[in-house]
N, C-alpha and C positions, 0 to 999 in steps of 0.2 A: 580311195573311192570305193573299194569293196566294203570297208567298215561303214562308211557313210550309206552305202546301199542297204546293209543290214540294219542299220539304225533307223533309217527311213521306213524300211518295211514294217518293222515292229511298231513304229509310231502310227503309221498309216492304218494298220489293223486295229490298234487301240482307239484311234479316232473313229474309224468306220463302223466299229462294232459296239466296243465297250463305252466310250463317251457318247456315242449317239444314243445308245440304249438308256444311258442315265438321263440324257436331256429329255428323251421321249417319256420316261417314266415321270419326271418332274412336271412335264406339261399335261400328261393325260392319265398318270397312274398306272400306265401299261408300258413295259419295256419295248414292246414291238417285236421281241424275239419269239419266233415260233419254231425255230429249229428246223433241222433236216432228219432224214432218217428213212422211215418206210420200211415196209416188209422186205426181207432179204430177196434180192432178185429183182425187185420193183424198179421202176423208173426213178422213184424218190431215193431209193437206196443207192442206185448208181450215180445219181447226181451228186448225192452227198459224198460218196467215195472219191469221185472224180473232182469235185470242188476242193475237198480237203487235200487231196493229193497234189492238186496244182498249185494251191497256196503254199504247200511245203517248199515248193520251188523257189519261192521268195526268199527262204531262209537258206536253203541248201545251195543256191546259186552263188551268193557271195562266200558262203562257207567253203565251197569248192576251192575258190581262189585263195582263201586264207589259209587253207591247208597245203598250199603250194601245188595244187594240181593244175594242169594246163588249161588255159582259156582258148577258145576258138579265135579270139583276136585280142590284142592288147594294145589299143589305139587310143590316145588321150582324147582325140576329137569324138570318137565314138562313145566313150564314157561320158563326156560332157553332154553330148545329144541325148543319151539316156537319162541323164539327170533332169534335163529341161523336160523331156516326155513324162518323166515321173511327177514332176511338180505341176504340169498341165493336167495330168490324169487325176491327181489328188484334189486340184481345184474343181474340175468337172464333177468329181464324186461329191464334194462338198455342196456345190450348187444344186446338184440333183437330189440330194438327201433333203436339203432345206425345202426344195420345191414339193416334195411329198408331204411335208409337215406331218399331221396326225395319221396319215395313211401309211407312213414308213413302216416296213415289216422286213424281217429277215425270215424267210421260209413262208410256207403257205399253210393256212388253216382253212379248209374248203368250207366250213360252215360260216366263215366270217364275211362280212360285207363292209367294205370301206368305199370312199369316194374314188371316182375314176378321174385321175389326174391327167390332163391333156395340155396343160400350158407350160410356159417356160421352156426348159430343155426337153420336155416331153412333147412338145410341139415339133421338135426336130427328129427325134428317134423315140421309139417306144421303151427302150431299156437303157437310158443314159448311165445308170449306175454300173450295169454290167459292161457297157462300152468303156466307161472309165476304168473299170478294174482290168480289162484286158489292155487298154492303153497303158496303164500304169505298170502292169507286169511286163509289157514289152520294154518299157524303160528301164526296169530293173535287169532285164536280160541283157539289154545293151551296155549297162554299167558293169556287168560281170558275165559275159557271154561264155557259156560252156555247154557241152553236150547235154549235161544233166538239166541245166535251166531251160534249154530249148525244148527237150523232152517233156519237162513238167509243165511248160507253158501249153504245149499241144494237149496235154491232159486237162489242163484248166479250160481250154477252148471247148473240149468235149463236155466237160461238166456244165458250163454256161449253156451250150446249145440244149443239152438235155434238160437242164432246169427250166429253160425258157419255153422251148418247143413243147415238151411233154408234160410240164406240170403247171407252170404259170399261166400260159396263154389258154390252155383249155379251161382252167379255173376262171379266168377273166371272161371268157366267152360265156361261160355258165352264169356268172354273177351279173354282167353288165349287158348281155345279150347284144341287140342290134347296135347299140351306141358304141360298143367295143369293136364290132365288125366294121363299122364306118371308120372308126378310128385307125384300125389297122390297114384299112384300105388307103388312107391318106398319108401315113407316117410309117417310115422304115423301121425295121427291127433294131439293128445296132448302129447302122450307118444311114445317114438321110437318103431317102428315096429307094433303098434297097430292102427287099423283104417285105414289101407291102402285099396285102392280099386282095382278092376280088371283093367288090361291093356286096353288102348284105342284101338278102333278098327281102322284098316288101312284105313277105308274110311273117317276119320274125317280130317279136315284141320287144319293146325297150325297157330294160330293167336297170339302167345306170342310176346311180344315186348322186351324181354331181359331175361337174367338169371344172376346168380351170386349175388353179393352184390354191386349193383350200388349205390345203393341209399342210432299192435300189431298188436293180431290177430288173423293174419296168414301170408301168403306168399307174395306177393301180389300186388293185385290192391288196396286193402284196408286192414287195420287191425288196431285193437285197442287193 
């Protein structure tokens, strides 16, 4: 099961990044890859560091077991449950990426404007791709639970929270104005109903460029 977890993780990353970028380029002439980074010590820099570090856990978790190091639990039922969670998470990720269409991005380019996607899975949560990432990694942790995989999952959570709260959401508020604020008041951040904001004020202007499923993350202007 640990070998299967490692293989699935590599395939999941290849599908979610490389294959999706190829499809995006064929459709639009743009890979949709904006990358991460930012000035050292900035929110973008910390987010990149935490997200990469957290994803490393997907490889190191199974590798921990392959090298014969002890697991927190070695129960077949737990591993099977983890596999089911992984498959569900991958399916949610696929559906969420397809829903973004031409608006799919990895990373944020602040000067860029794309359609505000609020239909399909984005009518349930604002960041279904990030939700699916966390769900999928939980599944991998269950398939090979170790101190290392649990710790790196916590790092991934911090990275996702930093990326969404400090980078993507402020950018979306700036790009889409009151339309995005009304959307955040209706729809939860990662889980339906949780993380909703207060309603937009009447004095704000609407700058959204579209709704529905035209086109991760989140909603949006960009998402991973």
